[in-house]
N, C-alpha and C positions, 0 to 999 in steps of 0.2 A: 628450216624446220625446229632444229633447236630451240630458237626462240619463241616460236607458236605452242611448243609445248611448255615450257617454262610460263607462260600467259596463262594456259590453262591451268597450270597446277597452282601457280597465284590465286587466280581467281575463285577454283573450288575452295582452297582452303580459307580465303575471304568469307565464301557464303557458309563455309561450315563453321565458322567462328560467328559469323552473325547470327544462325541457328541454336549455337549452343548458347550464345548468349542472351538469345530471347527466351530459352528454355529457363536459364537461370534465373533471368530476373521473373517471369512467370512464376517459379517455383518459391522465389522470395518472396514477392505479393501475395502467395497463399499461404504463405508459412504466417506472416504478417496479419494479413486479414482474419485468419484465425487466432492468433495469439493475442489480438487485440481484443477479442471478444471473448477471454476468457481472465476474469478479475485478478489481479495482481494476489498473491499469495492463496489461491483458492485450491489448485489440484495439483500441489506439490507440498512435501515435506522440506522443512529446511535445517540446518545443521547448523546449531549457534557455538560460536565462542564461550570458553568458559566463564562463569562470573567472575568478578574483577572484586572480590568480597571484603579486600582491604583498601578501597576508597571511601574515605568517611562522607563522601557529599553524592553518594553514588544515587540515591535514593531523596531526591530532592526536585520537585519538579521546577522547569528551568526553560527559559527559551532560548533558541538558538542564537549564537552571538553571532551568526553570520546574516540574519535580517532576509535569509531566504527560504521561500518555502519548497526549497527542493531537498531536504534531507541533508544538505551539508553542514557536515559541522567538523572540529578540530578533534574529537574521538568522540567513539562510539556511545549513543546517547541510552544506556543499558538503567531499565527499571525492573529488571527481571525479580520476582519475588519480592517487591518491596512492601512494605504496608503505607500508602500514601493517605490515607484516610484524614481530613482535616486540612489539605494543604491546597492551594490554589492555582488551576491553570487556566482562570480567567486572562483572554488576550494573550494567550503565549503561541510560538511558535514552537509545536513540541512535534516537528515532521523528522523522520527516521528512528524515533523512541522504537526501544524493544523493551515491551508490558507485558511481555505474558505471564501468568500465575502470579499477578501483583493484585494488590485490592485497593482500589480505587475510587471505594463506596463513597458516597456522597460529594465527591468532586466537583467544582464546576468549571468546567468546560468552558464557558459562556465566551464567542467572539474570538475561540483559539483557533489557530490553523494548525491540522494534524493530519500531515500527508505523507505517506509510505511509513506506513507502522505496524507493529506484530504486534498484537494486543491478546492473543489467543489465550483460552481458558482462565481468564481473570477476572474480579468481581468489578462490575461499574453499576452498583445498587444504587438507584438515586442519583446516581450524576446526572449533570446539566452540560448537554452540548447545547444550547439556545444560542442561534444565529452563528454557530462554527460552521467552520470548512473541513470537510472529512472526505481525504481523497484517499483512494487506497490503505484501506486499513482494515484489516482482519482481525475481527472480534469472535470468530469463529472458536465456540465452545464455552463463550463469555456467559456470566451472567448478569441481563440487562435488566433486572427487575425495576420497574420503576424511571427507570432512565427517560431523560426528557432530549428529545432531537427535535425542537419546535424551532420551524424557518431557518433548520440546519442545510446545508447543502452536503449530500452523499452523494460522491461519484464512487464508482469501481472499488464500493466497501461491503464485506462480506461478512454475514450473520452465521454461519450453519451450525447449526446444534447449539445456537445460541437459546438463553430463556427471556425470552423478549415479552415475559406476564408485564401487563399494565405499563408497556413501555408506549411514548407517546411520541411520535411521528407528524405530528399538526401541522401543515404545510410546509414540509420537507423537500426539498427538490432530490429525489432519487433518480441516480441515470449509473446506469450497469453497475448495481448495488443488487445483493441477492440474499435473502433469510431464508433458510430451510431447517424449521425448528422440528 
């Protein structure tokens, strides 16, 4: 009799664990389905570390030395509040850049790779992103007047409250990208 009760208890415990596991998995899948549809950097505010103003090379456009487009770097790529007019980002991997409140006016980003970047409230007036891959970048609140995104791959990129006057998206591929100006 004691053996039978022990077997029934184990059976009930395993059944409850199986049901609990299914519920947890279902909840996880639901959360993943929801968050996958929300573009990166669109619905949340970020707390950024202080700007290292002592770094003499901080305001320089440079490619990742890692050779990967996954934002892996040996240190934070911080271009906040930099004046970058006249520099070239052509063909560079600038993934992981924090470039809020910076001036990128007239900068060429032709054939560049920019992924997982935070470029809110910046100036990109007349910048050229032709043939670039721009993935999960927040341009929210930025001035994109006259910027070129010709034949650019835009995925998960946001332009909420951005000035898109005369911005050219000819032949651009836009997947999960949003603009609400």
